[in-house]
N, CA, C and O atoms as a GROMACS GRO file, in nm:
protein
  480
    1MET      N    1   9.527   4.771  -0.265
    1MET     CA    2   9.388   4.803  -0.291
    1MET      C    3   9.335   4.883  -0.173
    1MET      O    4   9.368   4.854  -0.057
    2ASP      N    5   9.254   4.981  -0.203
    2ASP     CA    6   9.190   5.060  -0.098
    2ASP      C    7   9.039   5.047  -0.112
    2ASP      O    8   8.990   4.979  -0.202
    3LEU      N    9   8.965   5.112  -0.024
    3LEU     CA   10   8.820   5.101  -0.022
    3LEU      C   11   8.757   5.144  -0.154
    3LEU      O   12   8.668   5.075  -0.206
    4ASN      N   13   8.801   5.255  -0.210
    4ASN     CA   14   8.742   5.304  -0.336
    4ASN      C   15   8.769   5.209  -0.451
    4ASN      O   16   8.682   5.185  -0.534
    5THR      N   17   8.889   5.154  -0.457
    5THR     CA   18   8.922   5.058  -0.563
    5THR      C   19   8.838   4.932  -0.548
    5THR      O   20   8.787   4.879  -0.646
    6PHE      N   21   8.823   4.885  -0.424
    6PHE     CA   22   8.738   4.769  -0.395
    6PHE      C   23   8.595   4.794  -0.442
    6PHE      O   24   8.537   4.712  -0.513
    7LEU      N   25   8.539   4.907  -0.402
    7LEU     CA   26   8.402   4.939  -0.438
    7LEU      C   27   8.384   4.949  -0.589
    7LEU      O   28   8.290   4.892  -0.644
    8THR      N   29   8.473   5.019  -0.655
    8THR     CA   30   8.466   5.034  -0.800
    8THR      C   31   8.476   4.899  -0.869
    8THR      O   32   8.402   4.872  -0.963
    9TYR      N   33   8.569   4.815  -0.823
    9TYR     CA   34   8.587   4.683  -0.884
    9TYR      C   35   8.461   4.599  -0.868
    9TYR      O   36   8.416   4.537  -0.965
   10CYS      N   37   8.406   4.596  -0.750
   10CYS     CA   38   8.285   4.515  -0.727
   10CYS      C   39   8.168   4.562  -0.812
   10CYS      O   40   8.093   4.481  -0.865
   11LEU      N   41   8.153   4.693  -0.824
   11LEU     CA   42   8.039   4.747  -0.898
   11LEU      C   43   8.050   4.727  -1.049
   11LEU      O   44   7.952   4.750  -1.120
   12THR      N   45   8.165   4.685  -1.098
   12THR     CA   46   8.176   4.655  -1.241
   12THR      C   47   8.117   4.518  -1.274
   12THR      O   48   8.095   4.485  -1.390
   13LYS      N   49   8.091   4.438  -1.170
   13LYS     CA   50   8.038   4.304  -1.190
   13LYS      C   51   7.887   4.309  -1.209
   13LYS      O   52   7.818   4.394  -1.153
   14LYS      N   53   7.838   4.216  -1.289
   14LYS     CA   54   7.696   4.209  -1.321
   14LYS      C   55   7.613   4.175  -1.198
   14LYS      O   56   7.648   4.085  -1.122
   15GLY      N   57   7.502   4.248  -1.179
   15GLY     CA   58   7.408   4.218  -1.073
   15GLY      C   59   7.449   4.262  -0.934
   15GLY      O   60   7.386   4.220  -0.837
   16VAL      N   61   7.553   4.345  -0.922
   16VAL     CA   62   7.605   4.383  -0.791
   16VAL      C   63   7.541   4.512  -0.742
   16VAL      O   64   7.524   4.609  -0.816
   17THR      N   65   7.507   4.510  -0.613
   17THR     CA   66   7.456   4.630  -0.545
   17THR      C   67   7.533   4.648  -0.416
   17THR      O   68   7.585   4.552  -0.359
   18GLU      N   69   7.540   4.771  -0.370
   18GLU     CA   70   7.603   4.800  -0.241
   18GLU      C   71   7.493   4.833  -0.142
   18GLU      O   72   7.400   4.907  -0.173
   19THR      N   73   7.505   4.777  -0.021
   19THR     CA   74   7.402   4.796   0.080
   19THR      C   75   7.468   4.821   0.216
   19THR      O   76   7.587   4.798   0.235
   20LEU      N   77   7.387   4.867   0.310
   20LEU     CA   78   7.431   4.889   0.447
   20LEU      C   79   7.332   4.822   0.544
   20LEU      O   80   7.276   4.889   0.630
   21PRO      N   81   7.308   4.691   0.530
   21PRO     CA   82   7.204   4.626   0.611
   21PRO      C   83   7.237   4.614   0.759
   21PRO      O   84   7.146   4.594   0.840
   22PHE      N   85   7.363   4.626   0.796
   22PHE     CA   86   7.404   4.612   0.936
   22PHE      C   87   7.433   4.746   1.001
   22PHE      O   88   7.491   4.751   1.110
   23GLY      N   89   7.394   4.854   0.936
   23GLY     CA   90   7.419   4.987   0.989
   23GLY      C   91   7.516   5.063   0.900
   23GLY      O   92   7.568   5.009   0.803
   24PRO      N   93   7.541   5.189   0.934
   24PRO     CA   94   7.619   5.277   0.847
   24PRO      C   95   7.768   5.246   0.840
   24PRO      O   96   7.839   5.306   0.759
   25ASP      N   97   7.816   5.154   0.923
   25ASP     CA   98   7.960   5.129   0.928
   25ASP      C   99   8.004   5.002   0.856
   25ASP      O  100   8.124   4.973   0.851
   26THR      N  101   7.910   4.925   0.801
   26THR     CA  102   7.945   4.800   0.733
   26THR      C  103   7.887   4.799   0.592
   26THR      O  104   7.766   4.792   0.574
   27LEU      N  105   7.975   4.806   0.494
   27LEU     CA  106   7.936   4.802   0.354
   27LEU      C  107   7.929   4.657   0.309
   27LEU      O  108   8.024   4.581   0.324
   28VAL      N  109   7.814   4.620   0.254
   28VAL     CA  110   7.792   4.483   0.206
   28VAL      C  111   7.768   4.487   0.056
   28VAL      O  112   7.681   4.558   0.007
   29MET      N  113   7.847   4.409  -0.016
   29MET     CA  114   7.829   4.397  -0.160
   29MET      C  115   7.750   4.269  -0.185
   29MET      O  116   7.782   4.162  -0.133
   30LYS      N  117   7.645   4.282  -0.267
   30LYS     CA  118   7.558   4.168  -0.296
   30LYS      C  119   7.549   4.148  -0.446
   30LYS      O  120   7.557   4.242  -0.524
   31VAL      N  121   7.532   4.022  -0.484
   31VAL     CA  122   7.501   3.988  -0.622
   31VAL      C  123   7.365   3.919  -0.618
   31VAL      O  124   7.346   3.819  -0.549
   32ALA      N  125   7.271   3.973  -0.694
   32ALA     CA  126   7.134   3.920  -0.699
   32ALA      C  127   7.078   3.907  -0.557
   32ALA      O  128   7.004   3.813  -0.528
   33GLY      N  129   7.112   4.002  -0.470
   33GLY     CA  130   7.059   4.005  -0.335
   33GLY      C  131   7.131   3.919  -0.234
   33GLY      O  132   7.089   3.913  -0.118
   34LYS      N  133   7.240   3.851  -0.273
   34LYS     CA  134   7.316   3.764  -0.182
   34LYS      C  135   7.453   3.823  -0.157
   34LYS      O  136   7.520   3.869  -0.249
   35MET      N  137   7.496   3.821  -0.030
   35MET     CA  138   7.625   3.877   0.009
   35MET      C  139   7.742   3.799  -0.052
   35MET      O  140   7.742   3.676  -0.054
   36PHE      N  141   7.840   3.874  -0.102
   36PHE     CA  142   7.966   3.811  -0.142
   36PHE      C  143   8.088   3.884  -0.086
   36PHE      O  144   8.199   3.830  -0.091
   37ALA      N  145   8.069   4.005  -0.034
   37ALA     CA  146   8.182   4.079   0.023
   37ALA      C  147   8.131   4.181   0.125
   37ALA      O  148   8.026   4.242   0.106
   38LEU      N  149   8.207   4.197   0.232
   38LEU     CA  150   8.175   4.295   0.335
   38LEU      C  151   8.303   4.367   0.375
   38LEU      O  152   8.412   4.311   0.368
   39THR      N  153   8.287   4.492   0.418
   39THR     CA  154   8.400   4.566   0.474
   39THR      C  155   8.348   4.670   0.572
   39THR      O  156   8.239   4.724   0.556
   40GLY      N  157   8.428   4.698   0.672
   40GLY     CA  158   8.394   4.802   0.767
   40GLY      C  159   8.435   4.937   0.712
   40GLY      O  160   8.543   4.952   0.655
   41LEU      N  161   8.349   5.035   0.728
   41LEU     CA  162   8.379   5.169   0.678
   41LEU      C  163   8.451   5.255   0.782
   41LEU      O  164   8.502   5.362   0.749
   42ASP      N  165   8.454   5.208   0.906
   42ASP     CA  166   8.517   5.288   1.010
   42ASP      C  167   8.645   5.223   1.063
   42ASP      O  168   8.696   5.263   1.168
   43GLU      N  169   8.698   5.125   0.992
   43GLU     CA  170   8.818   5.053   1.035
   43GLU      C  171   8.944   5.129   0.995
   43GLU      O  172   8.949   5.189   0.887
   44THR      N  173   9.045   5.127   1.080
   44THR     CA  174   9.172   5.189   1.045
   44THR      C  175   9.256   5.094   0.960
   44THR      O  176   9.343   5.137   0.884
   45ASP      N  177   9.232   4.964   0.974
   45ASP     CA  178   9.304   4.860   0.901
   45ASP      C  179   9.208   4.801   0.798
   45ASP      O  180   9.122   4.720   0.834
   46PHE      N  181   9.220   4.841   0.670
   46PHE     CA  182   9.126   4.798   0.566
   46PHE      C  183   9.125   4.647   0.554
   46PHE      O  184   9.229   4.584   0.532
   47ARG      N  185   9.007   4.590   0.568
   47ARG     CA  186   8.992   4.445   0.557
   47ARG      C  187   8.861   4.411   0.488
   47ARG      O  188   8.767   4.491   0.487
   48LEU      N  189   8.858   4.291   0.430
   48LEU     CA  190   8.742   4.242   0.357
   48LEU      C  191   8.702   4.107   0.412
   48LEU      O  192   8.788   4.027   0.450
   49ASN      N  193   8.575   4.080   0.417
   49ASN     CA  194   8.524   3.946   0.438
   49ASN      C  195   8.476   3.895   0.304
   49ASN      O  196   8.391   3.956   0.239
   50LEU      N  197   8.531   3.781   0.262
   50LEU     CA  198   8.496   3.723   0.133
   50LEU      C  199   8.463   3.576   0.149
   50LEU      O  200   8.526   3.505   0.227
   51LYS      N  201   8.364   3.531   0.075
   51LYS     CA  202   8.329   3.389   0.074
   51LYS      C  203   8.440   3.313   0.003
   51LYS      O  204   8.506   3.366  -0.086
   52CYS      N  205   8.461   3.187   0.044
   52CYS     CA  206   8.570   3.108  -0.014
   52CYS      C  207   8.537   2.960  -0.004
   52CYS      O  208   8.474   2.916   0.093
   53ASP      N  209   8.579   2.885  -0.103
   53ASP     CA  210   8.568   2.740  -0.097
   53ASP      C  211   8.642   2.694   0.028
   53ASP      O  212   8.755   2.737   0.052
   54PRO      N  213   8.581   2.606   0.111
   54PRO     CA  214   8.643   2.568   0.239
   54PRO      C  215   8.785   2.514   0.228
   54PRO      O  216   8.870   2.548   0.310
   55GLU      N  217   8.813   2.432   0.129
   55GLU     CA  218   8.948   2.378   0.114
   55GLU      C  219   9.048   2.488   0.078
   55GLU      O  220   9.158   2.494   0.132
   56ARG      N  221   9.006   2.574  -0.015
   56ARG     CA  222   9.094   2.684  -0.054
   56ARG      C  223   9.113   2.782   0.062
   56ARG      O  224   9.220   2.840   0.078
   57ALA      N  225   9.009   2.801   0.141
   57ALA     CA  226   9.019   2.891   0.256
   57ALA      C  227   9.131   2.846   0.349
   57ALA      O  228   9.210   2.928   0.396
   58LEU      N  229   9.137   2.717   0.377
   58LEU     CA  230   9.241   2.664   0.464
   58LEU      C  231   9.380   2.683   0.403
   58LEU      O  232   9.474   2.718   0.474
   59GLN      N  233   9.392   2.660   0.273
   59GLN     CA  234   9.520   2.678   0.205
   59GLN      C  235   9.567   2.823   0.213
   59GLN      O  236   9.684   2.851   0.240
   60LEU      N  237   9.474   2.916   0.190
   60LEU     CA  238   9.509   3.058   0.196
   60LEU      C  239   9.551   3.099   0.336
   60LEU      O  240   9.646   3.175   0.354
   61ARG      N  241   9.480   3.049   0.436
   61ARG     CA  242   9.514   3.082   0.576
   61ARG      C  243   9.651   3.028   0.614
   61ARG      O  244   9.725   3.092   0.688
   62ASP      N  245   9.685   2.909   0.562
   62ASP     CA  246   9.818   2.853   0.588
   62ASP      C  247   9.927   2.934   0.520
   62ASP      O  248  10.033   2.957   0.577
   63ARG      N  249   9.900   2.978   0.398
   63ARG     CA  250  10.001   3.050   0.320
   63ARG      C  251  10.020   3.194   0.368
   63ARG      O  252  10.131   3.248   0.365
   64TYR      N  253   9.911   3.257   0.414
   64TYR     CA  254   9.915   3.397   0.459
   64TYR      C  255   9.856   3.407   0.600
   64TYR      O  256   9.750   3.467   0.618
   65PRO      N  257   9.922   3.349   0.700
   65PRO     CA  258   9.860   3.337   0.834
   65PRO      C  259   9.830   3.468   0.905
   65PRO      O  260   9.738   3.471   0.988
   66ASP      N  261   9.901   3.574   0.878
   66ASP     CA  262   9.874   3.701   0.944
   66ASP      C  263   9.784   3.794   0.861
   66ASP      O  264   9.744   3.900   0.907
   67VAL      N  265   9.754   3.751   0.740
   67VAL     CA  266   9.682   3.837   0.648
   67VAL      C  267   9.544   3.781   0.615
   67VAL      O  268   9.448   3.858   0.600
   68ILE      N  269   9.532   3.650   0.603
   68ILE     CA  270   9.404   3.586   0.572
   68ILE      C  271   9.370   3.493   0.688
   68ILE      O  272   9.442   3.397   0.717
   69VAL      N  273   9.259   3.525   0.754
   69VAL     CA  274   9.218   3.452   0.875
   69VAL      C  275   9.071   3.410   0.860
   69VAL      O  276   9.002   3.459   0.771
   70PRO      N  277   9.024   3.320   0.947
   70PRO     CA  278   8.882   3.284   0.942
   70PRO      C  279   8.794   3.409   0.952
   70PRO      O  280   8.827   3.503   1.024
   71GLY      N  281   8.685   3.409   0.879
   71GLY     CA  282   8.599   3.527   0.868
   71GLY      C  283   8.546   3.578   1.001
   71GLY      O  284   8.479   3.506   1.075
   72CYS      N  285   8.576   3.702   1.030
   72CYS     CA  286   8.527   3.766   1.152
   72CYS      C  287   8.374   3.780   1.144
   72CYS      O  288   8.321   3.832   1.046
   73HIS      N  289   8.305   3.734   1.248
   73HIS     CA  290   8.159   3.742   1.256
   73HIS      C  291   8.088   3.666   1.145
   73HIS      O  292   7.971   3.695   1.116
   74MET      N  293   8.155   3.570   1.083
   74MET     CA  294   8.096   3.495   0.971
   74MET      C  295   8.117   3.345   0.996
   74MET      O  296   8.186   3.306   1.090
   75ASN      N  297   8.057   3.263   0.911
   75ASN     CA  298   8.081   3.119   0.915
   75ASN      C  299   8.228   3.097   0.876
   75ASN      O  300   8.266   3.122   0.762
   76LYS      N  301   8.307   3.052   0.970
   76LYS     CA  302   8.452   3.044   0.951
   76LYS      C  303   8.493   2.936   0.852
   76LYS      O  304   8.607   2.936   0.806
   77LYS      N  305   8.404   2.847   0.820
   77LYS     CA  306   8.434   2.744   0.720
   77LYS      C  307   8.428   2.804   0.579
   77LYS      O  308   8.505   2.765   0.491
   78HIS      N  309   8.337   2.897   0.558
   78HIS     CA  310   8.310   2.948   0.424
   78HIS      C  311   8.353   3.093   0.399
   78HIS      O  312   8.342   3.141   0.286
   79TRP      N  313   8.403   3.162   0.501
   79TRP     CA  314   8.439   3.302   0.486
   79TRP      C  315   8.578   3.327   0.542
   79TRP      O  316   8.617   3.270   0.643
   80ASN      N  317   8.652   3.414   0.473
   80ASN     CA  318   8.783   3.460   0.518
   80ASN      C  319   8.777   3.610   0.541
   80ASN      O  320   8.702   3.681   0.474
   81THR      N  321   8.856   3.656   0.634
   81THR     CA  322   8.883   3.798   0.649
   81THR      C  323   9.022   3.823   0.593
   81THR      O  324   9.119   3.758   0.633
   82ILE      N  325   9.031   3.917   0.501
   82ILE     CA  326   9.158   3.951   0.438
   82ILE      C  327   9.199   4.090   0.486
   82ILE      O  328   9.130   4.189   0.459
   83TYR      N  329   9.311   4.097   0.557
   83TYR     CA  330   9.366   4.226   0.600
   83TYR      C  331   9.451   4.278   0.485
   83TYR      O  332   9.568   4.244   0.471
   84VAL      N  333   9.390   4.362   0.405
   84VAL     CA  334   9.448   4.404   0.277
   84VAL      C  335   9.579   4.480   0.297
   84VAL      O  336   9.670   4.466   0.216
   85GLU      N  337   9.589   4.560   0.400
   85GLU     CA  338   9.706   4.646   0.417
   85GLU      C  339   9.821   4.578   0.491
   85GLU      O  340   9.928   4.636   0.503
   86ARG      N  341   9.800   4.458   0.539
   86ARG     CA  342   9.907   4.382   0.605
   86ARG      C  343   9.979   4.298   0.501
   86ARG      O  344   9.920   4.259   0.400
   87GLY      N  345  10.104   4.272   0.524
   87GLY     CA  346  10.176   4.180   0.435
   87GLY      C  347  10.191   4.233   0.295
   87GLY      O  348  10.183   4.353   0.270
   88ASP      N  349  10.213   4.141   0.204
   88ASP     CA  350  10.240   4.178   0.065
   88ASP      C  351  10.140   4.117  -0.030
   88ASP      O  352  10.180   4.066  -0.135
   89LEU      N  353  10.012   4.120   0.002
   89LEU     CA  354   9.912   4.068  -0.090
   89LEU      C  355   9.905   4.158  -0.213
   89LEU      O  356   9.880   4.278  -0.203
   90ALA      N  357   9.926   4.098  -0.327
   90ALA     CA  358   9.916   4.174  -0.452
   90ALA      C  359   9.770   4.206  -0.481
   90ALA      O  360   9.681   4.128  -0.449
   91ASP      N  361   9.747   4.321  -0.543
   91ASP     CA  362   9.611   4.359  -0.581
   91ASP      C  363   9.548   4.253  -0.670
   91ASP      O  364   9.428   4.229  -0.663
   92ASP      N  365   9.629   4.190  -0.754
   92ASP     CA  366   9.576   4.084  -0.842
   92ASP      C  367   9.517   3.969  -0.760
   92ASP      O  368   9.412   3.916  -0.796
   93LEU      N  369   9.584   3.932  -0.650
   93LEU     CA  370   9.531   3.825  -0.566
   93LEU      C  371   9.403   3.870  -0.497
   93LEU      O  372   9.308   3.792  -0.487
   94VAL      N  373   9.398   3.992  -0.450
   94VAL     CA  374   9.276   4.042  -0.385
   94VAL      C  375   9.161   4.041  -0.485
   94VAL      O  376   9.051   3.998  -0.451
   95ARG      N  377   9.185   4.087  -0.607
   95ARG     CA  378   9.080   4.083  -0.710
   95ARG      C  379   9.038   3.939  -0.739
   95ARG      O  380   8.919   3.911  -0.756
   96GLU      N  381   9.135   3.847  -0.744
   96GLU     CA  382   9.103   3.706  -0.768
   96GLU      C  383   9.014   3.651  -0.656
   96GLU      O  384   8.922   3.574  -0.682
   97LEU      N  385   9.041   3.689  -0.532
   97LEU     CA  386   8.961   3.643  -0.419
   97LEU      C  387   8.821   3.704  -0.421
   97LEU      O  388   8.724   3.638  -0.384
   98ILE      N  389   8.810   3.828  -0.463
   98ILE     CA  390   8.679   3.891  -0.482
   98ILE      C  391   8.602   3.816  -0.591
   98ILE      O  392   8.485   3.784  -0.573
   99ASP      N  393   8.669   3.788  -0.702
   99ASP     CA  394   8.606   3.713  -0.812
   99ASP      C  395   8.559   3.575  -0.765
   99ASP      O  396   8.449   3.532  -0.798
  100HIS      N  397   8.643   3.508  -0.688
  100HIS     CA  398   8.611   3.374  -0.638
  100HIS      C  399   8.485   3.381  -0.550
  100HIS      O  400   8.396   3.297  -0.564
  101SER      N  401   8.477   3.478  -0.462
  101SER     CA  402   8.362   3.494  -0.375
  101SER      C  403   8.236   3.520  -0.459
  101SER      O  404   8.132   3.457  -0.438
  102TYR      N  405   8.246   3.613  -0.553
  102TYR     CA  406   8.134   3.645  -0.642
  102TYR      C  407   8.090   3.521  -0.719
  102TYR      O  408   7.970   3.492  -0.726
  103ASP      N  409   8.184   3.448  -0.775
  103ASP     CA  410   8.151   3.329  -0.855
  103ASP      C  411   8.085   3.221  -0.770
  103ASP      O  412   7.993   3.154  -0.817
  104LEU      N  413   8.130   3.202  -0.646
  104LEU     CA  414   8.068   3.103  -0.558
  104LEU      C  415   7.922   3.139  -0.532
  104LEU      O  416   7.835   3.052  -0.534
  105VAL      N  417   7.896   3.265  -0.506
  105VAL     CA  418   7.759   3.307  -0.477
  105VAL      C  419   7.673   3.294  -0.602
  105VAL      O  420   7.561   3.244  -0.594
  106VAL      N  421   7.722   3.336  -0.716
  106VAL     CA  422   7.646   3.324  -0.841
  106VAL      C  423   7.614   3.177  -0.869
  106VAL      O  424   7.502   3.144  -0.907
  107ALA      N  425   7.712   3.089  -0.851
  107ALA     CA  426   7.691   2.946  -0.877
  107ALA      C  427   7.587   2.886  -0.784
  107ALA      O  428   7.522   2.788  -0.819
  108SER      N  429   7.569   2.944  -0.665
  108SER     CA  430   7.473   2.890  -0.569
  108SER      C  431   7.331   2.938  -0.594
  108SER      O  432   7.235   2.886  -0.536
  109LEU      N  433   7.317   3.038  -0.681
  109LEU     CA  434   7.183   3.091  -0.710
  109LEU      C  435   7.103   2.995  -0.797
  109LEU      O  436   7.160   2.927  -0.883
  110PRO      N  437   6.973   2.988  -0.776
  110PRO     CA  438   6.890   2.907  -0.865
  110PRO      C  439   6.901   2.958  -1.009
  110PRO      O  440   6.919   3.077  -1.033
  111ARG      N  441   6.890   2.867  -1.102
  111ARG     CA  442   6.902   2.902  -1.244
  111ARG      C  443   6.807   3.016  -1.282
  111ARG      O  444   6.844   3.106  -1.358
  112LYS      N  445   6.686   3.011  -1.230
  112LYS     CA  446   6.586   3.114  -1.260
  112LYS      C  447   6.636   3.252  -1.216
  112LYS      O  448   6.620   3.349  -1.290
  113VAL      N  449   6.695   3.261  -1.099
  113VAL     CA  450   6.747   3.388  -1.048
  113VAL      C  451   6.865   3.434  -1.134
  113VAL      O  452   6.875   3.552  -1.166
  114ARG      N  453   6.953   3.342  -1.170
  114ARG     CA  454   7.066   3.379  -1.257
  114ARG      C  455   7.016   3.435  -1.390
  114ARG      O  456   7.072   3.532  -1.442
  115ARG      N  457   6.911   3.375  -1.445
  115ARG     CA  458   6.853   3.427  -1.571
  115ARG      C  459   6.792   3.565  -1.551
  115ARG      O  460   6.811   3.654  -1.634
  116GLU      N  461   6.717   3.582  -1.440
  116GLU     CA  462   6.653   3.712  -1.413
  116GLU      C  463   6.755   3.823  -1.402
  116GLU      O  464   6.730   3.936  -1.445
  117TRP      N  465   6.871   3.793  -1.345
  117TRP     CA  466   6.976   3.892  -1.325
  117TRP      C  467   7.076   3.892  -1.441
  117TRP      O  468   7.176   3.964  -1.437
  118ASP      N  469   7.049   3.812  -1.543
  118ASP     CA  470   7.139   3.798  -1.658
  118ASP      C  471   7.278   3.753  -1.616
  118ASP      O  472   7.379   3.807  -1.662
  119LEU      N  473   7.283   3.653  -1.525
  119LEU     CA  474   7.410   3.601  -1.473
  119LEU      C  475   7.441   3.462  -1.528
  119LEU      O  476   7.546   3.406  -1.498
  120ALA      N  477   7.351   3.407  -1.606
  120ALA     CA  478   7.369   3.269  -1.656
  120ALA      C  479   7.474   3.261  -1.763
  120ALA      O  480   7.501   3.153  -1.815
   0.00000   0.00000   0.00000
């Protein structure tokens, strides 16, 4: 997966917007105004920060120790950094992790917000 594929995939999801709240070098994908994915636009090594269930985050880090690490500049319990170009992560797994992050954020939204964004 590359940056364009990541962006296109995220934008197919309901309620998703792309923002640059931390400056021109950090792309943040939000659902209903809440972050679910981040990536640096000036990085030579394509990586993503994705939200993750804490137990699953630990399992992923154990299974892919050089590729999935605690989230850089994020709450390390709830976020992973995925070095997409390292190792042999299949695009299907990367998409699954993006979906998982998106679903966690949607599930945390108040019901009223989910209805307003047609996410219920």
